[in-house]
Structure formats: C-alpha cells, structure tokens
N, C-alpha and C positions, 0 to 999 in steps of 0.2 A: 405624392399623396396629391387629391384638393379632400379640403378640410368636408368632411362627416360625414369622407364613406371609413365603412369597416372591412377589415380583411377578418380571415378567422382569424386570428393570430391575437385583436383588437375584439370579438367575440370574451376572447377566455379569456381573457384581461379580467374579459368583467362578470364572468362567469354566466357569461350568458347559454354558456352553451360546450363543454366539456371534451365531444367527436366528433367527429366526419359523418358518423353513420344517425348519431342520434342527428342533427342534422338534414338530415338527407332526410331523415321519417318523417320529422316537421314542414321540410317546405315543402312534403308531398301531403300528409297528414292533417298538419292544423292552421297550419297556414301560410308558415314563414315564410314572409315575403323572400321570390326567387335569386334576388340578384343578379348584378347584371359579370359580365367573365369577362375584367382586363388581361386576360392572357389566356394561356391551352392552357398552364394547369392553377388558377388564379381565379378568384373572386372574389366580389364589391359588395358589399349591401350601404344604403343611401342613411344615416343613423337614425334622420325621424322615421325611416322605415318600419326598424327592432326598436325602436324607442314607439310606435305605437300599438308596433305587436303584442309587444311586450305591454299595455302598459290596462289593450284589451284582455289576457290571462288570470283565469279570473287564481285570485289573491286569497282563499280561504284555506286555512289546514285543513293539512288531512285528519280525519279520523285516528286517535289511536286504535289501536286497536285493543279490540275484546282479550279480554283476559277470560282465559275458565276458569272455567270453575269445577274445587275437587268434589266429589262426593263420594264420600266413609263409603263402605260398601262392611 
C-alpha cells in the first residue's frame, strides 16, 4: 500500500469511525472524502484529505443534558 493511504481498518484503528454505516452517512451527508476503489470490495482514502475533513469539524463538546427539577406536589 502507498504511504498516506488509509483503509477502513486504519480509520477504525485511529478511532475516526467504528462502522461502515456511519462512514457511508458521513460521505453522503457530512462531506467526508469519498476515497478511491482499490479493488472490488476495498476503498482507500488519502490521509491528508481525511485530516483536512477532521480539522474542519466542530471541536466544541456537546452540551450537557439538562436535569429535570422535581417540583413538590
């Protein structure tokens, strides 16, 4: 494999994605790079493209859920 090329297993090892369904949704809806077919059932991504996509993502943590206040009856 050419350096700077990532396979799905590489994306999983780096904790970028955990499953194909999420990756497919990111490609279709979130602008994740489509990559290139390396074979009939194998896709590769350029590492700089993946890094640029990750850098473009919001980094702010999600807001903590609000706690319900119990009102005395």
